[in-house]
C-alpha positions in Angstrom: -48.6 -25.9 -91.3 -48.9 -22.6 -93.2 -47.1 -22.0 -96.7 -46.8 -25.7 -97.5 -48.7 -27.0 -100.3 -49.5 -30.7 -99.3 -51.1 -31.3 -102.5 -48.2 -30.5 -104.7 -45.5 -33.3 -104.5 -41.9 -32.0 -104.1 -39.2 -33.7 -106.3 -35.8 -33.3 -105.0 -32.3 -33.5 -107.0 -29.5 -35.6 -105.5 -26.3 -34.7 -106.7 -25.3 -31.0 -105.4 -28.6 -30.6 -104.0 -29.3 -33.2 -101.3 -25.7 -33.8 -100.8 -22.6 -31.6 -101.7 -21.0 -34.1 -103.8 -21.6 -36.1 -107.1 -22.2 -39.9 -106.9 -20.9 -40.4 -110.4 -17.5 -38.8 -109.4 -17.7 -40.8 -105.7 -18.3 -43.8 -107.7 -15.4 -43.5 -110.1 -13.0 -42.9 -107.2 -14.5 -45.9 -105.6 -13.7 -47.9 -108.8 -10.2 -46.5 -109.1 -9.3 -47.6 -105.6 -11.1 -51.0 -105.9 -9.6 -51.8 -109.3 -7.4 -49.2 -110.9 -7.1 -50.8 -114.3 -10.9 -50.9 -114.6 -10.3 -47.1 -115.2 -9.4 -48.0 -118.9 -13.1 -49.2 -119.5 -14.7 -46.0 -118.7 -14.5 -44.7 -122.2 -15.7 -48.0 -123.7 -18.8 -47.8 -121.2 -19.3 -44.1 -122.1 -19.4 -45.1 -125.8 -23.0 -47.0 -125.0 -24.1 -43.8 -123.2 -23.8 -42.1 -120.2 -26.8 -44.2 -118.5 -24.8 -47.5 -119.2 -21.7 -45.9 -117.7 -23.5 -45.0 -114.5 -25.1 -48.4 -114.4 -21.6 -50.3 -114.9 -19.9 -48.1 -112.1 -22.7 -48.6 -109.7 -22.5 -52.7 -110.3 -18.5 -52.6 -109.1 -18.0 -49.7 -106.9 -20.2 -48.3 -104.0 -19.5 -45.3 -101.7 -20.3 -45.2 -98.1 -23.7 -43.3 -98.5 -24.2 -42.7 -94.8 -21.0 -40.6 -94.9 -21.8 -38.3 -97.9 -21.6 -34.3 -96.9 -25.4 -33.1 -96.9 -26.9 -29.9 -97.5 -28.0 -29.6 -93.8 -30.3 -26.4 -94.2 -32.1 -27.6 -97.1 -32.7 -31.0 -95.3 -34.1 -29.1 -92.6 -36.8 -27.4 -94.9 -37.4 -30.9 -96.3 -38.0 -32.3 -92.9 -40.7 -29.5 -92.3 -42.2 -30.2 -95.7 -42.5 -33.8 -94.8 -44.2 -33.3 -91.4 -46.6 -31.1 -92.7 -47.6 -33.8 -95.0 -46.2 -33.4 -98.2 -45.1 -35.8 -100.5 -41.4 -35.9 -101.3 -39.7 -38.0 -104.0 -36.0 -38.1 -104.8 -35.5 -37.4 -108.5 -32.0 -38.0 -109.6 -29.7 -38.8 -112.7 -27.6 -40.9 -110.8 -28.0 -44.7 -111.0 -30.9 -46.2 -109.5 -28.9 -48.4 -107.1 -27.2 -45.3 -105.5 -30.5 -43.2 -105.3 -32.2 -46.1 -103.5 -29.3 -46.4 -101.2 -29.2 -42.8 -100.3 -33.0 -42.6 -100.0 -32.6 -45.2 -97.3 -30.4 -43.2 -95.3 -33.2 -40.5 -95.2 -36.7 -40.8 -93.5 -38.0 -38.3 -96.0 -38.9 -39.9 -99.4 -42.1 -41.6 -100.6 -40.5 -42.8 -103.8 -37.4 -42.6 -106.1 -37.0 -42.0 -109.9 -33.5 -42.5 -111.2 -31.3 -43.4 -114.1 -31.2 -46.9 -115.2 -29.1 -49.0 -117.8 -30.7 -47.2 -120.8 -32.1 -44.0 -119.7 -30.2 -41.0 -118.0 -32.7 -39.1 -115.9 -31.8 -35.5 -116.8 -33.6 -32.3 -117.9 -36.6 -33.0 -120.1 -36.5 -36.7 -119.4 -36.7 -36.2 -115.7 -39.4 -33.7 -116.1 -41.6 -36.1 -118.0 -41.1 -38.8 -115.1 -42.2 -36.1 -112.5 -45.4 -35.3 -114.6 -46.0 -39.0 -114.9 -46.5 -38.9 -111.1 -48.2 -35.6 -110.7 -49.4 -33.1 -113.2 -48.6 -30.3 -110.7 -45.4 -30.6 -108.8 -42.5 -28.6 -107.5 -38.9 -29.0 -108.0 -35.7 -28.7 -105.9 -32.3 -28.4 -108.1 -29.0 -26.9 -108.4 -27.6 -27.0 -112.0 -28.4 -24.9 -115.1 -30.1 -28.1 -116.7 -32.5 -28.0 -114.0 -34.4 -25.1 -115.4 -35.8 -27.3 -117.9 -37.7 -28.8 -115.4 -38.4 -25.3 -113.6 -40.3 -24.1 -116.5 -42.9 -27.1 -115.7 -42.9 -26.9 -112.0 -45.2 -24.9 -109.8 -42.3 -24.1 -107.5 -38.6 -24.0 -108.1 -36.0 -24.1 -105.4 -32.2 -23.7 -106.1 -29.6 -25.4 -103.5 -26.1 -24.1 -103.6 -26.4 -23.4 -107.6 -23.5 -23.4 -110.0 -22.6 -20.0 -111.2 -24.5 -20.7 -114.5 -27.5 -21.6 -112.7 -27.4 -18.7 -110.4 -26.9 -16.3 -113.2 -30.0 -17.8 -115.1 -32.2 -17.4 -111.9 -31.6 -13.6 -112.5 -34.0 -13.9 -115.6 -35.8 -16.9 -114.6 -36.6 -16.3 -110.8 -37.2 -19.2 -108.4 -39.2 -19.4 -105.3 -36.2 -19.6 -102.7 -32.3 -20.1 -102.9 -30.1 -22.0 -100.4 -26.4 -20.8 -100.7 -23.5 -21.5 -98.5 -20.6 -18.9 -98.3 -18.5 -19.4 -101.4 -14.9 -20.7 -100.3 -12.4 -18.3 -100.4 -8.5 -18.7 -101.3 -7.7 -20.2 -98.1 -9.6 -23.2 -99.1 -7.0 -23.8 -101.8 -4.0 -23.3 -99.2 -5.7 -26.5 -97.3 -6.3 -28.5 -100.3 -2.9 -28.1 -101.7 -1.4 -28.3 -98.2 1.0 -25.6 -98.9 2.0 -26.1 -95.3 3.1 -29.5 -96.4 5.8 -27.9 -98.7 7.9 -27.4 -95.6 8.9 -31.1 -96.2 10.4 -30.3 -99.5 13.0 -28.1 -97.7 15.0 -31.4 -97.4 15.9 -30.9 -101.0 18.3 -28.1 -99.5 20.0 -30.5 -97.0 22.6 -31.8 -99.6 23.1 -28.2 -100.5 24.3 -27.3 -96.9 25.8 -30.6 -95.9 28.2 -30.6 -99.0 28.6 -26.7 -98.4 27.8 -25.9 -102.1 25.5 -23.0 -101.2 28.4 -20.7 -102.2 27.5 -21.2 -105.7 24.6 -19.1 -106.8 23.7 -21.4 -109.6 23.3 -24.3 -107.2 21.0 -22.0 -105.3 18.8 -21.2 -108.2 18.9 -25.1 -109.0 17.8 -26.1 -105.4 14.7 -23.5 -105.7 13.8 -24.7 -109.0 13.9 -28.3 -107.7 11.8 -27.1 -104.4 9.0 -25.7 -106.4 8.8 -28.4 -108.9 8.6 -31.1 -106.0 6.1 -29.1 -104.3 3.8 -28.6 -107.3 4.0 -32.5 -107.9 3.5 -33.2 -104.1 0.3 -31.0 -104.0 -0.9 -32.7 -106.9 -0.5 -36.3 -105.0 -2.0 -34.9 -101.8 -5.1 -34.0 -103.8 -5.1 -37.6 -105.4 -4.5 -39.1 -101.9 -7.5 -37.0 -100.5 -9.8 -38.0 -103.2 -9.2 -41.7 -102.7 -9.3 -41.2 -98.8 -12.9 -39.5 -98.7 -14.5 -42.5 -96.8 -11.8 -42.7 -94.1 -11.5 -38.9 -93.8 -15.0 -38.4 -93.3 -15.1 -40.7 -90.2 -11.8 -39.0 -88.8 -12.6 -36.2 -86.2 -9.9 -33.8 -87.9 -9.8 -34.9 -91.3 -13.4 -34.8 -91.9 -12.9 -31.1 -92.2 -10.7 -31.3 -95.6 -12.2 -29.4 -98.5 -13.2 -32.6 -100.6 -14.4 -34.8 -97.6 -16.7 -32.1 -96.3 -17.9 -31.1 -100.0 -16.5 -27.6 -100.0 -14.4 -28.4 -103.1 -16.1 -30.6 -105.9 -14.3 -33.9 -107.2 -14.1 -32.8 -110.6 -12.3 -29.5 -109.6 -9.7 -31.5 -107.6 -9.3 -33.7 -110.6 -8.7 -30.5 -112.9 -6.2 -29.3 -110.2 -4.2 -32.5 -110.1 -3.9 -32.3 -113.9 -2.7 -28.4 -113.7 -0.3 -29.0 -111.2 1.2 -32.1 -112.8 1.7 -30.5 -115.9 3.3 -27.4 -114.2 5.5 -29.7 -112.4 6.5 -31.2 -115.7 7.3 -28.1 -117.4 9.8 -27.1 -114.4 11.5 -30.6 -114.2 12.5 -30.2 -118.0 15.4 -27.9 -116.6 16.7 -30.1 -114.0 19.4 -32.7 -114.4 18.4 -36.2 -115.5 18.9 -37.8 -112.1 16.7 -35.3 -110.5 14.0 -36.3 -112.9 14.2 -40.0 -112.1 14.1 -39.2 -108.4 11.0 -37.2 -109.0 9.3 -40.2 -111.0 10.4 -42.3 -108.1 8.5 -40.2 -105.6 5.5 -40.1 -108.0 5.5 -44.0 -108.2 5.9 -44.6 -104.5 3.1 -41.8 -103.7 0.7 -43.5 -106.2 1.5 -47.0 -104.8 0.9 -45.7 -101.2 -2.4 -44.0 -102.1 -3.8 -47.0 -104.1 -2.3 -50.0 -102.0 0.5 -49.7 -99.6 -1.1 -47.5 -96.9 -3.5 -50.5 -96.4 -0.7 -52.7 -94.9 0.8 -52.4 -91.5 4.5 -51.3 -91.5 4.8 -51.4 -95.2 2.9 -48.0 -94.9 5.3 -46.2 -92.5 8.4 -47.5 -94.6 6.8 -46.0 -97.8 6.4 -42.7 -96.0 10.0 -42.6 -94.7 11.2 -43.5 -98.3 9.2 -40.4 -99.5 11.0 -38.4 -97.0 14.2 -39.7 -97.9 14.0 -39.4 -101.5 13.7 -35.9 -101.2 17.1 -35.7 -99.9 18.3 -38.2 -102.5 16.8 -35.7 -105.1 18.7 -33.0 -103.6 21.9 -34.6 -104.3 21.1 -35.7 -107.8 19.9 -32.2 -108.6 23.2 -30.7 -107.4 25.4 -33.4 -108.6 27.1 -34.0 -105.0 28.0 -37.3 -103.4 25.4 -38.8 -101.1 26.7 -39.5 -97.8 26.0 -42.8 -96.4 25.7 -41.2 -93.0 23.2 -38.8 -94.0 21.1 -41.7 -96.0 21.1 -44.0 -92.9 20.2 -41.1 -90.5 17.3 -40.2 -92.8 15.8 -43.6 -92.9 15.8 -44.1 -89.2 14.4 -40.5 -88.3 11.8 -40.4 -90.9 10.7 -44.1 -90.1 10.3 -42.8 -86.6 8.3 -39.6 -87.5 6.2 -42.0 -89.7 5.5 -44.3 -86.9 4.8 -41.1 -84.5 2.1 -40.1 -87.0 0.5 -43.5 -87.0 0.6 -43.4 -82.9 -1.2 -40.0 -83.0 -3.9 -41.6 -85.2 -4.1 -44.6 -82.8 -4.5 -42.4 -79.7 -7.9 -41.2 -81.2 -8.9 -44.7 -81.2 -8.8 -44.8 -77.3 -10.7 -41.6 -77.3 -13.3 -42.5 -79.5 -13.5 -46.2 -78.4 -12.7 -47.5 -82.0 -11.0 -50.9 -82.4 -9.3 -50.1 -85.8 -8.2 -47.2 -87.9 -10.3 -46.5 -91.1 -8.3 -47.5 -94.3 -5.4 -48.5 -92.3 -4.4 -52.1 -90.9 -3.7 -50.9 -87.4 -5.7 -51.8 -84.2 -5.7 -49.8 -80.8 -4.0 -52.8 -79.3 -0.8 -52.3 -81.5 -0.2 -48.7 -79.9 2.7 -49.9 -77.5 4.4 -52.1 -79.9 4.4 -49.5 -82.8 5.4 -46.7 -80.2 8.3 -48.9 -79.0 9.5 -49.5 -82.7 9.1 -45.8 -83.2 11.2 -44.7 -80.0 13.9 -47.5 -81.0 14.3 -46.1 -84.6 14.5 -42.7 -83.4 17.6 -43.7 -81.1 18.9 -45.6 -84.1 18.9 -42.2 -85.7 20.7 -40.6 -82.7 23.4 -43.5 -83.1 24.0 -42.7 -86.6 24.5 -39.1 -85.8 27.0 -39.8 -83.1 28.9 -42.0 -85.6 28.7 -39.1 -88.2 30.1 -36.6 -85.6 32.9 -38.9 -84.8 33.9 -39.5 -88.5 34.3 -35.7 -89.1 37.3 -35.9 -87.1 39.1 -37.6 -90.2 38.0 -35.0 -92.8 38.5 -31.2 -93.2 35.1 -30.0 -93.7 34.9 -28.8 -90.0 37.8 -26.7 -88.4 36.6 -27.9 -84.9 34.9 -31.0 -85.3 34.5 -31.4 -81.5 32.5 -28.5 -81.3 29.6 -30.6 -83.1 28.9 -32.7 -79.9 26.5 -30.5 -78.3 24.2 -31.6 -81.7 23.8 -34.9 -79.9 22.2 -34.0 -76.9 20.0 -31.4 -78.7 18.8 -33.9 -81.1 17.9 -36.3 -78.3 16.0 -33.5 -76.6 13.9 -32.9 -79.8 13.1 -36.6 -80.8 12.1 -37.2 -77.1 9.9 -34.0 -77.0 8.2 -35.1 -80.2 7.3 -38.4 -78.8 6.3 -36.8 -75.4 4.1 -34.5 -77.1 2.5 -37.4 -79.0 1.7 -39.2 -75.8 0.3 -36.0 -74.1 -2.3 -35.9 -77.2 -0.5 -32.5 -78.2 0.9 -33.7 -81.5 -1.0 -32.9 -84.8 -1.6 -35.3 -87.8 1.8 -34.4 -89.3 4.9 -34.2 -87.1 7.0 -32.3 -89.4 4.5 -29.5 -89.6 4.1 -29.6 -86.0 8.0 -29.1 -85.4 7.7 -26.2 -87.5 5.1 -24.6 -85.5 6.6 -26.0 -82.2 8.5 -23.3 -80.2 11.0 -25.8 -78.6 11.6 -27.6 -82.0 12.2 -24.1 -83.5 14.8 -23.4 -80.8 16.5 -26.6 -81.0 16.9 -26.5 -84.9 18.6 -22.8 -84.5 20.7 -24.1 -81.9 21.9 -26.9 -84.1 22.4 -24.4 -86.9 24.6 -22.2 -84.7 26.7 -25.2 -83.6 27.3 -26.3 -87.2 28.4 -22.9 -88.4 30.8 -22.3 -85.1 32.3 -25.9 -85.9 32.9 -24.8 -89.5 34.3 -21.4 -88.8 36.4 -21.6 -85.6 
């Protein structure tokens, strides 16, 4: 075909060029997931050189190479070049084991040159390897370090270049640039899962249940705790997304998450985790010691869930229910009010039901996709009926606790007309039954809490309950 120099081999970089991610970072994440304590060995391996670091990681951890996000437009170009008879080589600074695994997933490459235990194939070192194969060659890369190779190449291509590489291309032009549209601010709204901050409104529950909202200091303190909890939660969401890359990439909806699809880089996510954690830590400094302890427990449970607990059936949903309940406990410790037995029991049952509802939503997708088990979870589609039964039973246990709580208000003086609270009972039954019905109809999203905020029926129910509570207190 015209325009293709078949006598000039094309050498293609891997990280950021052929794929949208970096295999070193992917390997480190896999290493953390397989053996978290091994991360403390990374500095020791790095002391022996970056090539040795990559080699050691590749011996222990292996990402799923078939799921890596690809630069599809550039790959179409490579297919055209290959069909025209041009030789194409994969030339990467990633470890050779990784490079050969990736090459096996593409019917494009005539050979692979990559880093080994002693040599980190980057910049001038890579250029010499390319020249050893062909005196005259073309090269495709994405980073500013690739310009060392561009100087020697007959043709140069930039694929989704870094900002420094793009700036340098203005003074050292390349033949062609492939560039996806840069992600806007909304991508960070998705990555930080700001919609999930709605869960942190549970911190305000003790404020209203204890009727402590008449004190401005309590309101300010609750807002401070809400923001601190939100920042910490966002950092754990990113951490969980990074560890869940493989399973998210196989999920019909989660595959569009920013880190799974390659819109945001892993190293950017790691930096964001650090910033969010430090910001949360700075705010927590101004809160009571009890709240700080609750936040530490939340972090411990979340990390345990991300690294281990989510792999075990039932234990995972108990952990999720605990993460919801601990927000309410944190609210009581923040304000220094008494933790109600009724509130604690109700929270565990209702949030266990919602966690099971979340799992049932995921399991419904297994039937649609004709898949036997969930990826990264110990659930099989045949478990669906039993998990649904447990979830509904847990919901009605919460209903029973609510009924007993309403009856107990007759002995106190918090509500002037406690009998007026009884309409809450059928309203709550309606809401929880509606949630499970929506799930059964495949109308539920991945997160029941977020769904209930956007669902008209749920909003009306919550408004009705609030009106009933205010009426029972005032009349």
